[in-house]
N, C-alpha and C positions, 0 to 999 in steps of 0.2 A: 504493500498499499504506499504510495505517493503521499509524504506528511507534509511537502511543498508545493503543491501545484501553482503554475505560475499564474492563473488565475484569481488567485488569493493575496489580500494586499498582507504585508508583514506583519501586521497585529494578528490578523485572522489566522496566519501559518504559525505565530507564536504560541497563540493559544490551542493551537491543534498540535502542536508539537506536547506542549505541556499535557496537555488531556491525555493523549497516547503514550506517554512515554515518561512520566513521572507520576512515580505509582502513590508512595506513603511517605511521611516525614518519620524519620527514624533516628531521631536524637538521643534517644535512652536507648535503643537497640546497640547504636554504633558504641556509645560510651560504656554500656556493661560489656561487650566483647573486646572492646579495648581493656578494660580492668580485667577480664578474663585471662588476659595474655592470647586471645585468638584472633586480633587485629595488632599490627604495628602500634604502641602508643606516641610515635611520633603526630601522627594525625590528629591528636588530642588538643596539643599545642600549636601557636604562632609559630610560622615557618622559619626557619634560622635565617633564609636569603630575600627574605620580604618581610614588609608589613601587614600582610594579609593574616585573618585569622576564618576559620571557619564558625561560622553563626548557627547553621542547620545542617543536617544530615537528611539527603532524599535519596529513598531508592528509584533506582531508575532502570529503564531497559539497554541492554547491550549496544544499541543502536545511539542512543543519548550519550551514553557512557563515553563512547568513542569519538562523536562529536564533541563533546565538553574535553575530553583530553585533549583534542586539536586545538582547541582554545586556551589550553593553560589549566585549565580547571582542577581542582583536586577529585581524584578518583580513587578510592580503595575498590580493587577488586579481590574479592576473597570470598570463601564459602559459597560460590557459587552465584554469588550477587554482585551487584555494581552500586554502589554507594557515591553520589555527588555530595563534595563539602561546600557547600552553598556560601559564598562569603558576602552575602548582603543578608538583609532581613527587612520586614516590615511592608513589603508588598508583594502581592500576586508573582508567583513563579513566572506567569508568561511574559511578567515585565522587567525580569532580570537581563541585563547587559548581555550574559552568555547566549541565553535563550532568543533574545533579539538577534542578535549577531547569528545565529545556524539558522533562523528563519530568514534573515535576509539574504542567505548565502546562495 
């Protein structure tokens, strides 16, 4: 299924991407997996070479995980799942700059 048809405007494509490929907010799940040693704890803290910090963890599709990785977003691929470390908060996921960029590509 094509999530980025050319006859849709960018905002509509972004909403469609979020609806189809962003599944659940998983902050507690990821934090518990890190505490249990199932996922490397480096994801819990700000990254050494940037000022970026993860505010939210989202379970996403393999497709979206790959697209987000290409954007330089934080992705955990572990335990058969793909989590996106969203570095913003307070607005709808489809409005996130990374999703908007994917929708415009």
